[in-house]
N, C-alpha and C positions, 0 to 999 in steps of 0.2 A: 375556407384558408387551406391550405398549403406545404404538409407535413413533410420532409421527405429525415427518413429512417438513414442511419449512414453507419450504424450496428450493431450486432443480434443483440435485443434489450424483448424484453420476456412479454410472452404474448397478452398478460392482461390491462397492459399501456398502451399496447396498438390498440388494442378492443374500446378503452375507454377515444382512445381521441373522433374514434369514430364513432362512437352512440356518444359524445358530445360534438358531431354533422362536419368534422374534421378530411381535408380529403387527405391520407396516407402513402405514399410510396415509400415502400419499404424492400432498401435496396442495401443489405447487411452488406456487402464486398464489392463493395462504390470508389474506386482509383481516387488517390487526389485529381487526376487529370478530367474524370466523368465525373465528378461532385465541381469541379470549377466550370466545364462546361451546361453543367445544368442548373446550376442553384438559383438563378438570376430567377429562376420557373413557383421558388416558392419563399413563404410570409416565414419557415420555420424549418430548424433542422432539429436531429436528435441525433446523441450522436455516445458511443462513449469512452470507450478511449485510445482507437485505435483510429480516429478520421481525425488527423489534425486543419482543423478549421488555420486557418492561416488569415495572412490580411493582408493577400490575395485571393484566396476563397471569398472571405468578407466581404472587398468593392469586389464580387465578381455577382457579388448576393444586393441583386438594386432591389427586392422583394422585402432584404431577410425580415422579422419584425424582434424573434428571439430563439435562444443558443439554448435546448437544454441537456444539459451534459450527463447521462444516466445514472452519477457514482462520484468516488469523492473532491478530486481534482480538474480545476482549474487549468491547468499547462499544456495542454494541446489545443486552448482557446487564446487564440492572440485577444487578451481581456483591454484594450486600449483600446485595438483600432477596431472593435464595438464599439464601444464607447465612444466614440469621438461618433457612430453611425446610428450613433442613440438603439440599437439594439441592446435589448435588453437578455439574462443570463441569467439563466435556474440551471444546481444539480439539489444533490441526495445528502448532501457530507454525513449525518447518520445511517443512512438505509446500508453499510458494509461494517457499522459499529462488531456489533456480533461475530459477527462472521470473520475478523479479523480478527480481534481476538480471542477465538479456541485459535486457529491456526498456530496464535506466537508461543497459546500454550501447550499445540502441540509439537512444538517447535522444540521449548520446554523439554519435553520430554523425551521423545527421542533422538536427542542432542545427549541427553545426562544419563540416559542405559543401553545407546546402541542399537537400538532398537530395528533404525537403516544396514548399520552392520550387518543386525544378529541373521536379518530378512533372509539377508542375502547367500551369506553361511547355509542355515540352515538349509538352503536349496539347493543348493549348492553340494549336501548332504553330507557337509563336516557338522562336527557337534562342540560348539569350541566353546560350553558353556562359562568353563571358569576367564575365557578370554575379555569376557563381556557384563566384569564386574561397577557396576555404575555410581552413581550417587543419587539420594537422594534431593529429593525439592526442599524439602522442608529443611530449615533454620538456614537455608541459603540469598545470600544477596541480589536483587533484584533491579538495576538498574537505569531509567525508564526513561531516553531524553526522547522526551517531548511530548508534558504531561495536561493530551485536548481529550478530545473525546473516547479514541480510542487504548491511550494510554494508561488514563483512571483505569476503563474494563480489565485491562489485563494490569494493573496492582492490585485492584479489589480481589483477581482470581488469585492471584501470587501471592493474599495477605491472609483468604481465607484455607489456603492451606502453611500457614507458617513462613512463607518469607517472609527478613528485612524488608521491605523502598526508598533507593534510595529517587532522587531522584533530579534534574536536569533541564529547567524550564527558561527562555530567551526575559520571560515579563517572573513580577513573584508572584506564586503562587502561595491565594490566601491561608495564613493558618490553620484556620478550619478547614478547611478545604485536606492540605496533609492530615491532621488530627484524621478525620473520616477517615482513612488511611495508613494511620499510625505510619504514614514514609515522614522524611527529612529532604528539604528541599538544599542540595550544595552544588557545586562549583561543576564543570562538565569531565574538571582528570581531576578530581574525587569519584567522580560516578562512575571513569572509566577503575584508576587502581581499587576502588571497595570491591566492584562487584563478580560475582559469578555467574550471575547474566547480563547483559547488556539490550535492553529492546529499542531499536529506534523509531521512534509512530512524528518526525515533524515533515515540513511542506520541501515543494523540493524548492528549487531556488539560489538564487545568488548568494544568500546565504548560507546554508546551507550545507552548498557545489562542496564536497567530498570536506566536507565535514571532519567524515572520521580519516583521515590519513596516516602516514608510517609512523611518526611522531606520537599521533593519538595511542596506536594499536601499541606502542610499544610501552602506556603508559598499565597495562593489562595485565592481570595476571596471568599466567601459564597454563590454569589452570582455563582460567574461565572463557566463554562463549561464545556469540557477535548474531544476533539473529535485527536481520535489515530484510521488514514491512510496509515499510516511506516509499519511497522513488531510491530510486538508484545509482542514482549521481551523489546519494548521498556521504556513500563511501567507495572511495579511492581503488577501484579496484584490485590494476596491480601491485598497491601497496597489504590489501588484503589472500592475498597469494604469498606474497614472500611469509609473509607471516604466520600461515598456515603452514605451509611448507617447513615452516623451519621453527614452527610449535612453540612462532611465542607468547599465541591464543594456543586453548588445545578446540577448537571449533567455533565453525558459523551455519547461520539456516537463512538461505536470501532465497525473497518470491518474489525481488524485483533487481535491474542486472541495468548498468550502464548500457546496454545493448542487450534489446529488447528484441527474438530470443537471444540465449549470451552467445557470445560472439568469443572469449575467452578461451582458449580449448586446454591455461593450465590448470585455470579455478575449471572448467570439468571434467577435469580427472584427477583432482584431490577425490580422498577417499575420509575428507573430515571436517568435509561442507558439506547438510545438506540444502540439495537446487528446486525451485517449483516451480513454474512460468506460473507467476504473479496469478496463482487463483483465491490470494485473500478476499478477495471477494466472490467465489467462484462457489455460493451458495442454489441452495430453490432460493431461497426462502429471503435471501438477503438482493438476487438479481429479479426479483419478483416487487419487494418494498422499493428498490431503485427506479425501475420501471412508475411504480402507481406516482412520485412523489416527484419526482420528477419529470414526470407527466402533468399533476393538477397543479405541478405551479408553470407550465410551459400555455397551460392552456390562462392560469390568472395571467398572465404578463402581456399574452396577446388578446387579453381583454381587453389592457387597458387602454 
């Protein structure tokens, strides 16, 4: 069987496929048109987030039996089209958990202690020690929007350093689980009103599209910070820019954007927001785990 790897993945995943006897073509910069023209030759595709496996691609894949997404979300794959053709889709949602958790905690510390500004000005030859009086995380309230694997992991670390935890989720979290994190489940509005930090951990899709807009941002404390490592369009970017410029909230940290790379020049010009290029899962450990877990599941899918 032939597998086309469309995005960069850890070499351990490639090695696993070859050891199991698969013929592997590694084309990590393949274009959409090139993929459409060649997909018919392959039994399986292995992608990350860059490659979009559209209905058009799937229909052109005459021999496709499985698609592997080395990572969490599946929003770059047309699942309905795949299901209609009996193509199995596998991923590794647990692989990036620890990596994203640690990035969120890093964002919280960087925001509360003005680390990015302090670094920049010190390198410019300035010594602005008294201008960077920050806040401790201890005793502050963290609002976790989406209490899945990553949200719970962030809550666990935050609780260990003395933060209070508020949770919003569309499903009722069991009392036993909430008690494990000493957390309280409340409405989204209550999370936004009462939290010093709000971190977003919800999937993409119509239900969460622009979940955070100007009406929600107005509920937040002027001293609060917003963190997004989930999906870019969960936040209405223009509204966030207005909130940051008008000091409606103190700051934000974004690892994901409505358009990637980000095209909002106003957002890029602000000094009270930390922006990173979708690096939530970009650790050596996470990428190796994503590759090996996805490949093992892809191999199983192809055996069936």
